[in-house]
C-alpha positions as CSV (number, residue, x, y, z in Angstrom):
1,M,-48.1,-15.4,61.4
2,K,-47.7,-16.6,57.8
3,T,-50.0,-13.8,56.6
4,F,-47.9,-11.2,58.4
5,N,-44.6,-12.6,56.9
6,F,-46.2,-12.5,53.4
7,I,-47.3,-8.9,53.9
8,L,-43.8,-8.0,55.3
9,A,-42.0,-9.7,52.4
10,S,-44.3,-8.0,49.8
11,G,-43.7,-4.6,51.4
12,I,-40.0,-5.1,51.3
13,I,-40.2,-6.1,47.6
14,L,-42.3,-3.0,46.8
15,I,-39.8,-0.7,48.7
16,V,-36.9,-2.2,46.7
17,L,-38.8,-1.8,43.4
18,F,-39.6,1.9,44.2
19,A,-36.0,2.4,45.2
20,I,-34.5,1.1,42.0
21,M,-37.0,2.6,39.6
22,P,-35.0,5.9,39.2
23,I,-32.0,3.9,38.3
24,V,-33.7,2.0,35.5
25,S,-35.7,5.0,34.3
26,A,-33.3,5.5,31.4
27,G,-31.1,3.2,29.4
28,V,-30.5,1.6,26.0
29,G,-31.0,-1.6,24.1
30,I,-28.7,-3.0,21.4
31,K,-29.4,-4.9,18.2
32,W,-26.7,-6.7,16.1
33,N,-26.6,-8.9,13.0
34,Q,-23.2,-10.6,13.5
35,E,-21.2,-12.0,16.4
36,S,-17.9,-12.6,14.6
37,S,-15.8,-10.8,12.1
38,L,-12.8,-11.8,9.9
39,V,-10.3,-9.0,10.0
40,K,-6.8,-8.3,8.5
41,E,-3.7,-7.2,10.4
42,N,-3.2,-3.4,10.6
43,E,-6.4,-2.8,8.5
44,K,-9.3,-0.6,9.6
45,T,-12.5,-2.6,10.2
46,C,-15.9,-1.0,10.7
47,M,-19.0,-2.5,12.1
48,T,-22.5,-1.1,12.8
49,Y,-24.7,-1.7,15.8
50,S,-28.3,-0.5,16.3
51,V,-29.4,1.2,19.6
52,Y,-32.9,1.8,20.9
53,N,-34.2,3.5,24.0
54,P,-37.6,2.3,25.3
55,W,-37.4,4.5,28.4
56,P,-39.0,8.0,28.8
57,K,-35.7,9.8,29.0
58,E,-33.2,10.4,26.2
59,S,-29.7,9.0,26.3
60,Y,-26.4,9.8,24.7
61,V,-24.5,6.6,23.9
62,T,-21.2,5.4,22.5
63,I,-19.5,2.1,21.9
64,E,-16.3,0.5,23.3
65,V,-15.1,-3.0,23.8
66,S,-14.5,-5.2,26.8
67,D,-11.1,-5.6,28.4
68,E,-10.5,-8.9,26.6
69,L,-10.7,-7.2,23.2
70,K,-8.8,-4.0,24.3
71,Q,-5.7,-6.2,24.6
72,V,-5.7,-6.9,20.9
73,I,-7.2,-3.7,19.4
74,T,-4.6,-1.0,18.8
75,S,-7.0,1.9,17.9
76,Q,-10.7,2.5,18.2
77,E,-13.1,5.0,16.8
78,A,-16.7,5.2,17.7
79,E,-19.5,7.6,17.1
80,S,-21.6,9.0,19.9
81,K,-25.3,9.7,19.3
82,L,-28.4,10.9,21.0
83,V,-31.1,8.2,21.3
84,P,-34.4,10.0,21.9
85,A,-36.8,8.7,24.6
86,N,-39.3,6.0,23.6
87,T,-37.2,4.9,20.6
88,A,-38.6,1.4,19.7
89,S,-36.3,-1.4,18.6
90,T,-38.0,-1.3,15.2
91,S,-36.6,2.3,14.9
92,A,-33.2,1.6,16.3
93,I,-30.5,4.1,15.5
94,P,-27.3,2.8,13.8
95,I,-23.9,3.6,15.4
96,K,-20.6,3.0,13.5
97,F,-17.7,1.5,15.3
98,C,-14.2,1.1,13.8
99,F,-11.0,-0.5,15.0
100,K,-7.6,-2.0,14.0
101,V,-5.9,-5.2,15.0
102,P,-2.1,-5.2,15.1
103,A,0.3,-7.7,13.3
104,V,-0.4,-10.7,15.5
105,Y,1.5,-13.0,13.1
106,S,4.7,-11.0,13.0
107,D,6.6,-13.7,15.0
108,M,6.0,-16.0,12.1
109,K,7.5,-13.8,9.5
110,I,11.0,-14.7,8.2
111,C,13.1,-12.0,6.4
112,K,16.4,-11.9,4.5
113,L,18.4,-8.7,4.5
114,G,15.5,-7.1,6.4
115,I,13.5,-6.5,3.2
116,I,12.8,-9.8,1.5
117,C,10.3,-11.6,3.7
118,K,8.0,-14.6,3.7
119,Q,5.0,-15.2,5.9
120,T,4.1,-18.5,7.4
121,C,0.7,-19.2,9.1
122,P,-0.6,-21.5,11.8
123,S,-3.1,-24.2,11.0
124,E,-5.9,-22.0,12.3
125,N,-6.4,-18.3,12.4
126,K,-6.0,-16.6,15.8
127,E,-9.3,-15.7,17.5
128,Y,-10.1,-13.2,20.2
129,S,-13.4,-13.1,22.1
130,G,-15.1,-10.4,24.1
131,E,-18.0,-8.0,24.0
132,V,-19.0,-4.8,22.4
133,L,-20.4,-2.4,25.0
134,V,-22.9,0.3,24.2
135,K,-22.8,2.7,27.1
136,S,-24.8,5.8,27.9
137,I,-22.7,8.8,28.6
138,P,-23.3,12.2,30.2
139,K,-23.1,14.1,26.9
140,E,-22.2,13.6,23.2
141,T,-18.6,12.7,22.9
142,S,-16.4,10.6,20.7
143,I,-14.4,7.6,21.9
144,S,-11.0,7.1,20.3
145,G,-7.7,5.3,21.1
146,S,-7.7,1.9,22.8
147,G,-10.9,2.7,24.6
148,G,-12.9,5.3,26.5
149,S,-14.4,5.9,29.9
150,A,-18.1,6.0,29.7
151,T,-20.5,6.1,32.6
152,Q,-24.0,5.0,33.6
153,M,-25.7,1.9,32.2
154,A,-24.4,-0.4,29.5
155,V,-25.6,-3.2,27.3
156,S,-23.4,-5.7,25.5
157,A,-23.2,-7.9,22.5
158,P,-20.8,-10.8,22.0
159,L,-18.0,-10.4,19.4
160,R,-15.4,-12.8,18.2
161,L,-12.5,-11.5,16.0
162,R,-10.8,-13.9,13.7
163,V,-7.5,-12.4,12.4
164,R,-6.7,-13.6,8.8
165,C,-3.2,-14.8,8.1
166,D,-2.0,-14.4,4.5
167,E,0.7,-16.9,3.8
168,H,3.2,-16.2,1.0
169,G,6.8,-17.0,0.0
170,Y,9.7,-14.6,-0.2
171,D,8.5,-11.4,-1.7
172,Y,11.2,-9.8,-4.0
173,T,9.0,-6.9,-5.1
174,F,10.6,-4.3,-2.7
175,A,14.1,-5.5,-3.6
176,L,13.4,-5.2,-7.3
177,I,12.1,-1.7,-6.8
178,I,15.2,-0.7,-5.0
179,L,17.4,-2.2,-7.7
180,A,15.4,-0.3,-10.4
181,V,15.8,3.0,-8.5
182,I,19.6,2.4,-8.2
183,S,19.9,1.6,-11.9
184,A,18.0,4.7,-12.9
185,L,20.2,6.8,-10.6
186,I,23.4,5.3,-12.2
187,I,22.1,5.9,-15.7
188,A,21.1,9.5,-14.8
189,L,24.6,10.1,-13.3
190,L,26.4,8.8,-16.5
191,L,24.2,10.9,-18.7
192,F,24.9,13.9,-16.6
193,L,28.7,13.3,-16.6
194,K,28.5,12.8,-20.4
195,Y,26.5,15.9,-21.3
196,R,27.7,18.4,-18.7
197,K,30.8,19.1,-20.8
198,P,30.6,22.1,-23.2
199,K,29.6,21.3,-26.8
200,A,32.9,22.3,-28.2
201,E,34.8,19.9,-25.9
202,R,32.4,17.1,-26.8
203,N,33.0,17.8,-30.5
204,R,36.8,17.7,-30.0
205,E,36.4,14.3,-28.3
206,K,34.4,13.0,-31.2
207,L,37.0,14.4,-33.6
208,R,39.8,12.6,-31.7
209,K,37.9,9.3,-31.8
210,L,37.3,9.7,-35.5
211,Q,41.0,10.4,-36.2
212,E,42.0,7.3,-34.1
213,E,39.6,5.2,-36.2
214,I,41.1,6.6,-39.4
215,R,44.6,5.8,-38.3
216,R,43.6,2.3,-37.4
217,E,42.1,1.8,-40.8
218,K,45.2,3.1,-42.5
219,R,47.4,0.7,-40.5
220,K,45.3,-2.2,-41.6
221,K,45.9,-1.4,-45.2
């Protein structure tokens, strides 16, 4: 009886293995050299992952992030590449992946007149954790926006984003630029009003001023 049960169990295992072999006949593997990245608000950040394919069937792959990171990433750009069959991990193909993180510290910014602002920061930088997903797709496409819809199999790598906060006092640079522009416009307007008159009229005004000065000098004597 035990022998029969062993044979039956072995047969079931073999049937299952043969059934899933077509499913795992193609796929990809991922290599990475960092699991965290220090990023700036509203600044494009790019990372590179390496993909290999030990299976006997080629695969098109692209990169996206898990739902946890989609909540903080405002835009995403990823290459899609063909990974030939039997690509060893030592010959892994690099894939570039870029994204932006929004202004997560905007609630800690204090402004005067809407243009003179200072930035305060928490004691520790904000962190967001999730995964980078390398997915095989039906054909070569590009993933952009907050994420894409890829199909078939996927492998993942952990990723932790630390958003840098740059603390500073009130920044008067923009206000000074506006003041300089206004001053230049006023000077330009005065010069225009002064020199838009005909030359003869300007000469008569100079003559009148000179005559007034002469009369004042005579009265002093």
